[in-house]
C-alpha positions in Angstrom: 0.0 0.0 0.0 1.3 3.5 -0.9 1.8 5.7 2.2 3.7 8.5 0.7 2.7 12.1 1.5 0.3 14.0 -0.7 2.0 15.3 -3.8 2.4 19.1 -4.4 0.2 20.6 -7.0 2.9 20.3 -9.7 3.1 16.6 -8.9 -0.7 16.3 -9.0 -0.8 17.8 -12.5 1.9 15.6 -13.8 0.2 12.5 -12.3 -3.2 13.6 -13.7 -1.9 14.0 -17.3 -0.1 10.6 -16.9 -3.5 9.1 -16.1 -5.1 11.0 -19.0 -2.5 9.7 -21.5 -2.8 6.2 -20.1 -6.5 6.2 -20.9 -5.8 7.7 -24.3 -3.5 4.8 -25.0 -6.2 2.3 -23.9 -8.8 3.8 -26.3 -6.2 4.1 -29.1 -5.5 0.4 -28.8 -9.2 -0.4 -28.6 -10.2 1.4 -31.8 -7.1 0.3 -33.8 -8.1 -3.3 -33.1 -11.5 -2.7 -34.5 -10.2 -0.7 -37.6 -7.7 -3.4 -38.6 -10.0 -6.4 -38.1 -10.8 -6.8 -41.8 -7.1 -6.7 -42.7 -6.4 -9.3 -40.1 -9.3 -11.4 -41.5 -7.9 -11.3 -45.0 -4.3 -12.0 -43.8 -5.1 -14.9 -41.6 -8.3 -16.2 -43.2 -10.4 -15.6 -40.1 -14.1 -16.6 -40.1 -16.7 -14.2 -38.9 -17.0 -16.1 -35.7 -13.2 -15.8 -35.1 -13.4 -12.1 -35.8 -16.1 -11.8 -33.2 -14.1 -13.8 -30.7 -11.1 -11.5 -31.1 -13.2 -8.5 -30.6 -14.9 -10.0 -27.6 -11.7 -11.1 -25.9 -10.6 -7.4 -25.9 -13.7 -6.5 -23.8 -14.5 -9.1 -21.1 -11.0 -9.3 -19.6 -11.3 -5.6 -18.9 -13.9 -6.4 -16.3 -11.9 -9.3 -14.9 -8.8 -7.1 -14.3 -10.5 -4.0 -13.1 -12.5 -5.9 -10.5 -9.6 -8.1 -9.3 -7.2 -5.2 -9.1 -9.8 -3.0 -7.3 -10.0 -5.7 -4.5 -6.3 -5.4 -3.7 -5.0 -2.2 -5.2 -4.9 -0.4 -1.9 -2.5 -3.1 -0.7 -0.3 -3.7 -3.7 -0.2 0.0 -4.8 -1.2 1.8 -7.9 2.2 1.4 -9.5 1.8 -2.4 -9.7 -1.4 -2.2 -11.6 0.1 0.4 -14.0 3.2 -1.6 -14.5 1.0 -4.7 -15.4 -0.9 -2.5 -17.9 2.3 -1.2 -19.5 3.5 -4.7 -20.1 0.1 -5.8 -21.3 -0.2 -3.0 -23.8 3.3 -3.6 -25.2 2.6 -7.4 -25.4 -0.6 -6.7 -27.3 1.2 -4.6 -29.9 4.1 -7.1 -30.3 1.8 -10.1 -30.6 -0.4 -8.4 -33.1 2.4 -7.0 -35.3 4.2 -10.3 -35.4 1.1 -12.6 -35.3 1.3 -15.9 -37.1 -2.3 -16.8 -36.8 -5.5 -16.8 -34.8 -4.1 -17.7 -31.4 -1.4 -15.0 -31.6 -4.1 -12.4 -32.2 -6.4 -13.8 -29.6 -3.7 -13.8 -26.9 -2.7 -10.3 -27.9 -6.3 -9.0 -27.6 -6.6 -10.8 -24.2 -3.6 -9.0 -22.8 -4.8 -5.7 -24.3 -8.2 -6.2 -22.5 -6.5 -7.0 -19.2 -4.2 -4.0 -19.6 -7.2 -1.7 -20.2 -8.9 -2.9 -17.0 -5.8 -2.5 -14.9 -5.3 1.0 -16.1 -8.8 2.1 -15.1 -8.5 0.2 -11.8 -5.7 2.7 -11.0 -6.5 6.0 -12.6 -10.2 6.3 -11.5 -9.4 6.1 -7.8 -6.2 8.2 -8.2 -8.1 11.1 -9.8 -11.1 10.7 -7.4 -8.8 10.9 -4.5 -6.7 13.8 -5.7 -9.7 15.9 -6.5 -12.2 14.6 -4.0 -13.9 18.0 -3.7 -14.7 18.0 -7.4 -14.9 14.3 -8.4 -17.4 14.5 -11.2 -15.7 17.4 -12.8 -12.2 15.8 -12.9 -13.4 12.4 -13.7 -15.2 13.9 -16.8 -11.9 15.6 -17.7 -10.0 12.4 -17.2 -12.4 10.5 -19.4 -11.9 13.0 -22.2 -8.8 10.8 -22.8 -11.1 8.0 -24.1 -12.5 9.9 -27.0 -9.2 11.6 -27.5 -7.5 8.3 -28.3 -10.4 7.3 -30.7 -10.2 10.7 -32.5 -6.5 10.6 -33.0 -6.6 7.0 -34.2 -9.5 7.7 -36.5 -8.0 10.8 -38.0 -4.7 9.0 -38.7 -6.6 6.1 -40.4 -8.6 8.5 -42.6 -5.5 10.7 -43.4 -3.1 7.9 -44.2 -5.6 5.7 -46.1 -3.7 2.8 -47.7 -0.3 4.4 -47.1 0.0 2.9 -43.6 -0.6 -0.8 -43.4 -2.2 -2.5 -40.4 1.2 -3.3 -38.7 2.1 0.3 -38.9 -1.2 1.4 -37.4 -0.6 -1.0 -34.5 2.9 0.2 -34.1 1.6 3.7 -33.4 0.2 2.4 -30.1 3.8 2.5 -28.7 3.8 6.3 -28.7 1.1 6.9 -26.0 2.2 3.7 -24.2 5.8 4.7 -23.8 4.7 8.2 -22.9 2.4 7.2 -20.1 4.9 4.6 -18.9 7.6 7.3 -18.6 5.3 9.8 -16.9 4.1 7.2 -14.4 7.6 6.2 -13.5 8.3 9.9 -12.8 5.3 10.0 -10.5 6.0 6.9 -8.4 6.4 9.0 -5.2 3.2 11.1 -6.0 0.5 8.4 -5.8 -2.1 9.5 -3.2 -3.4 7.4 -0.4 -7.0 6.4 -1.3 -9.7 8.4 0.5 -11.2 5.3 2.1 -7.8 4.2 3.5 -7.0 7.7 4.7 -10.3 7.7 6.6 -9.6 4.4 8.3 -12.4 2.5 6.6 -11.6 -1.2 6.6 -11.3 -3.5 3.6 -14.4 -5.4 4.8 -16.5 -2.3 5.1 -15.5 -1.5 1.5 -16.9 -4.9 0.4 -20.1 -4.2 2.3 -20.9 -1.3 0.0 -21.1 -3.8 -2.9 -22.5 -6.8 -1.1 -24.3 -9.8 -2.6 -26.6 -8.1 -5.1 -24.1 -6.1 -7.0 -21.5 -8.9 -6.8 -24.1 -11.2 -8.3 -24.6 -8.9 -11.3 -20.9 -8.4 -11.9 -20.0 -12.1 -11.5 -22.9 -13.2 -13.8 -21.9 -10.9 -16.6 -18.2 -12.0 -16.3 -18.8 -15.7 -15.9 -21.5 -16.0 -18.5 -19.1 -14.6 -21.1 -16.2 -16.6 -19.8 -18.4 -19.7 -19.9 -19.4 -19.0 -23.5 -15.9 -18.4 -24.6 -14.5 -21.5 -23.1 -17.7 -23.6 -23.7 -18.2 -24.4 -20.0 -21.4 -26.4 -19.2 -24.3 -24.2 -18.2 -24.6 -25.8 -14.8 -20.9 -25.1 -14.0 -21.2 -21.5 -15.1 -24.2 -20.8 -12.9 -22.6 -22.8 -10.1 -19.6 -20.5 -10.2 -21.8 -17.4 -10.3 -23.8 -18.6 -7.3 -20.8 -19.7 -5.3 -18.9 -16.5 -6.0 -21.7 -14.1 -5.2 -22.9 -16.0 -2.2 -19.3 -16.3 -0.9 -18.8 -12.5 -1.4 -22.1 -11.7 0.3 -21.4 -14.1 3.2 -17.9 -12.8 3.8 -19.0 -9.1 3.6 -22.1 -9.8 5.6 -24.1 -7.5 3.4 -26.7 -7.5 0.6 -25.1 -4.2 -0.5 -26.3 -0.7 -0.7 -29.6 -0.5 -2.6 -28.7 2.8 -4.3 -25.4 1.3 -5.6 -27.3 -1.7 -6.9 -29.7 0.5 -8.8 -26.8 2.4 -10.3 -25.2 -0.9 -11.3 -28.4 -1.9 -13.1 -28.6 1.6 -14.9 -25.0 1.2 -16.0 -26.0 -1.6 -18.4 -28.4 0.4 -20.7 -25.9 3.4 -20.3 -23.1 1.3 -21.7 -25.2 -0.1 -24.5 -26.3 3.4 -25.5 -22.7 4.7 -25.6 -20.2 1.9 -26.3 -22.7 -0.5 -27.9 -23.8 2.1 -30.4 -20.2 3.2 -31.0 -19.2 -0.3 -31.9 -21.9 -0.5 -34.6 -22.5 3.1 -35.7 -19.9 3.0 -38.6 -21.5 -0.1 -40.0 -25.1 1.1 -39.4 -24.5 4.3 -41.3 -22.1 3.0 -43.9 -24.6 3.1 -46.8 -25.6 6.7 -46.1 -22.0 7.8 -45.8 -21.0 6.0 -49.0 -23.8 7.8 -50.7 -22.2 11.1 -49.5 -18.8 9.8 -50.9 -17.5 10.1 -47.3 -15.5 7.7 -45.1 -18.0 5.9 -42.8 -15.6 6.4 -39.9 -16.3 10.1 -39.9 -19.5 9.7 -37.9 -17.6 8.0 -35.0 -14.7 10.4 -35.2 -17.1 13.4 -35.2 -19.2 12.2 -32.2 -16.1 11.3 -30.2 -14.6 14.7 -30.9 -17.7 16.3 -29.4 -17.2 14.1 -26.3 -13.6 15.1 -26.0 -14.3 18.8 -26.1 -17.3 18.8 -23.9 -15.8 16.7 -21.2 -13.1 19.3 -20.7 -16.0 21.8 -20.0 -17.8 19.5 -17.5 -17.1 21.6 -14.4 -19.6 24.5 -14.9 -22.2 22.2 -16.6 -22.2 19.9 -13.6 -22.3 22.9 -11.2 -25.4 24.2 -13.0 -27.4 21.0 -13.5 -26.1 18.7 -10.7 -24.8 15.2 -11.7 -28.2 13.5 -11.8 -29.7 16.5 -13.7 -26.9 16.3 -16.2 -27.5 12.6 -16.7 -31.2 13.1 -17.2 -30.7 15.8 -19.8 -28.0 13.6 -21.5 -30.5 10.7 -21.6 -33.1 12.8 -23.3 -30.6 14.0 -25.9 -29.3 10.4 -26.4 -32.9 9.3 -27.0 -33.6 12.1 -29.5 -30.3 11.6 -31.2 -30.7 7.9 -31.9 -34.3 8.4 -33.2 -33.0 11.3 -35.4 -30.1 9.2 -36.7 -32.5 6.4 -37.6 -34.4 8.7 -40.0 -31.5 11.0 -41.2 -30.0 10.9 -44.6 -27.4 12.9 -46.5 -25.6 15.7 -44.6 -28.5 15.8 -42.0 -26.7 12.7 -40.5 -24.2 15.1 -39.0 -26.9 17.2 -37.4 -28.4 14.0 -35.9 -24.9 12.8 -34.9 -24.4 16.2 -33.0 -27.5 15.6 -30.9 -26.4 12.0 -30.2 -22.8 13.0 -29.5 -23.7 15.6 -27.0 -26.1 13.2 -25.3 -23.6 10.4 -24.8 -20.7 12.7 -23.7 -21.3 12.8 -20.0 -22.8 9.4 -19.3 -19.8 7.3 -18.2 -17.6 9.7 -16.2 -20.6 11.3 -14.5 -21.9 7.9 -13.3 -18.4 7.3 -11.9 -18.5 10.7 -10.2 -21.9 9.9 -8.6 -20.6 6.5 -7.3 -17.5 8.1 -5.9 -19.4 10.9 -4.3 -22.1 8.7 -2.7 -20.0 5.6 -1.8 -16.6 6.8 -0.7 -16.4 3.9 1.7 -16.4 1.7 -1.4 -13.1 3.1 -2.4 -11.6 1.7 -5.6 -14.0 -1.3 -5.7 -17.4 0.5 -6.1 -15.8 3.0 -8.5 -14.3 0.4 -10.7 -16.9 -2.4 -10.4 -19.5 -0.2 -12.1 -17.0 0.5 -14.9 -16.5 -3.3 -15.3 -20.3 -3.9 -15.4 -20.6 -1.1 -18.0 -18.0 -2.6 -20.3 -19.5 -6.1 -20.0 -23.0 -4.6 -20.6 -21.7 -3.1 -23.9 -19.6 -6.2 -24.9 -21.7 -9.1 -23.7 -25.2 -7.6 -24.2 -25.1 -4.5 -26.3 -23.0 -5.5 -29.3 -24.7 -8.9 -29.6 -28.1 -7.4 -29.2 -27.7 -4.8 -31.9 -26.5 -7.5 -34.3 -29.3 -9.8 -33.3 -31.9 -7.1 -34.0 -30.6 -6.8 -37.5 -30.6 -10.5 -38.2 -34.2 -10.9 -36.9 -35.5 -7.9 -38.8 -34.0 -9.0 -42.1 -35.4 -12.5 -41.6 -38.9 -11.2 -40.8 -39.1 -8.5 -43.6 -37.6 -10.8 -46.3 -40.1 -13.5 -45.4 -43.0 -11.1 -45.8 -41.6 -9.5 -49.0 -40.6 -12.6 -51.0 -40.9 -15.9 -49.3 -39.3 -17.9 -52.1 -36.2 -15.7 -52.0 -36.2 -16.1 -48.2 -36.1 -19.9 -48.6 -33.3 -19.5 -51.1 -30.9 -17.3 -49.2 -31.5 -17.9 -45.5 -29.4 -20.4 -43.6 -30.9 -23.8 -43.2 -29.8 -24.2 -39.6 -30.7 -22.0 -36.7 -27.9 -20.0 -34.9 -27.9 -19.7 -31.2 -27.4 -16.5 -29.2 -28.1 -15.2 -25.7 -31.3 -13.7 -27.2 -32.6 -16.9 -28.6 -32.3 -18.9 -31.8 -32.5 -17.1 -35.2 -32.0 -17.7 -38.9 -29.3 -15.4 -40.5 -28.8 -14.8 -44.2 -26.3 -17.0 -46.0 -24.1 -14.7 -48.0 -22.7 -17.5 -50.1 -26.3 -18.4 -51.2 -27.0 -14.8 -51.8 -24.2 -14.7 -54.4 -26.3 -16.9 -56.7 -29.4 -14.6 -56.5 -30.5 -12.3 -59.4 -29.4 -8.6 -59.4 -33.0 -7.6 -58.6 -33.1 -10.0 -55.6 -29.7 -8.7 -54.4 -31.0 -5.2 -54.6 -34.1 -6.1 -52.5 -32.0 -7.8 -49.8 -29.7 -4.7 -49.7 -32.7 -2.4 -49.2 -34.1 -4.7 -46.5 -30.7 -4.7 -44.7 -30.6 -0.9 -44.8 -34.0 -0.7 -43.3 -33.0 -3.2 -40.6 -30.0 -1.0 -39.7 -32.3 2.0 -39.3 -34.7 -0.1 -37.2 -31.8 -1.1 -34.9 -31.1 2.6 -34.1 -34.7 3.1 -33.3 -34.9 0.1 -31.1 -31.7 1.1 -29.3 -33.3 4.4 -28.3 -35.2 2.4 -25.7 -32.1 2.3 -23.5 -31.7 6.1 -23.0 -35.4 6.2 -22.5 -35.1 3.7 -19.6 -32.2 5.8 -18.2 -34.2 9.0 -18.4 -37.0 7.6 -16.3 -34.5 6.1 -13.8 -32.6 9.4 -13.4 -35.8 11.4 -12.9 -37.0 9.0 -10.2 -33.6 9.3 -8.5 -33.7 13.1 -8.7 -37.2 13.0 -7.0 -35.8 10.5 -4.4 -32.9 12.8 -3.5 -35.2 15.8 -3.3 -37.3 14.0 -0.7 -34.2 13.6 1.3 -33.1 17.2 1.1 -31.3 17.2 -2.3 -28.2 15.6 -3.8 -25.1 16.1 -1.7 -21.7 14.3 -1.9 -20.9 12.1 1.1 -17.6 13.0 2.8 -15.5 10.7 4.9 -14.1 12.1 8.1 -10.3 12.0 8.3 -9.7 11.8 4.6 -8.5 15.4 4.5 -7.5 17.4 1.4 -4.9 16.0 -0.9 
């Protein structure tokens, strides 16, 4: 456990920007992996399933490492988690650049996902502790690093085009990784003592804030995905979930704080609205962007640029609206933005994207701010567990759900429009998913269809993508209702106020 004195302001600033660059490196690696996936598929003859597995293994290990490190980070120190992340990021880049096949890529993505989780396990509590009087403001500024990495990677990809191959794009990751590694090494004596530790709150009292209920949600999301990846029997997966969450609840002696449990549940639709949509938005709007003779990546770059800029301006906005008020307004904008995008065409897409981009901007860091302000006894665990749940919500539920909606909509509309074509081009065997069995199109069979039938299928697929955006708008609608109810609940208790721990002091 770090017990060094609080850093002077210059040390705080250096440490904050080291945290910011570390998060930028994480998102840079995240988006590069998505952008080069088609190149990897062509190089190593990956199936669509293998592509999905490589994407998935870059997500669920995030939750594993962020939760595990959060349980022990106050004892092993922030530096240990950051050193692990540095090695993981470097290994991801090396294994990807020099990959010889599927398993090299899979292992590289696995290490990259673990590195991402360990980075957030450290930087979230570091910043929340250094600026514990303005947690929501500074967590928003910190998390401007996430869209910053995506914007930088996206602009490089668009600008370089075919002049920079996929190995070169991966190699660029070393720039932010070496930079944050160097800065963190300089800040080794500046890591603050966590607010919970400084106030004398025990490790067991930290676990009580989470308790059985939230532990059950987190362990279910993690182990269901791990069980799917490693093809564990269903009984074994649920047995592990039950044993883990019951064991956690028994040891902590707590069902957990009800408000924290509610926030954990809200984090799932929040993550689907933000990250789930971001994973798909380039594909969902590809046809419209191609019609504009524009790179489909521009929509994602544009909305993440909005996020980056506005998160730096979070302080006065939070002060004016309050954290819950800001999240309610953001949910309304997210709802309107997704509905607008589902109907937009031509250059109007960028008007709709502006509404959506503003709406999603403050979701993630403001939720972290609320958790840190309301559950300081939870220390790094409550702060990071909700991030882990969010990432799993996006990766395990959101990304698969948005794809499943498209498959089902295409199947239904094609059957209604031309049943004989449906029989010709739809796969004969059902596919399984967490959302039930479905019949996808068989692209190989579609190759033998007439030009007119291919055109019909393309039009149906385009409408399905629009329908997906409309359906996805349900999630910010759920969030809007939840946040309004929370605002009313806090008002009945005298209004929203951060909880302060006695003895934590200023840092």
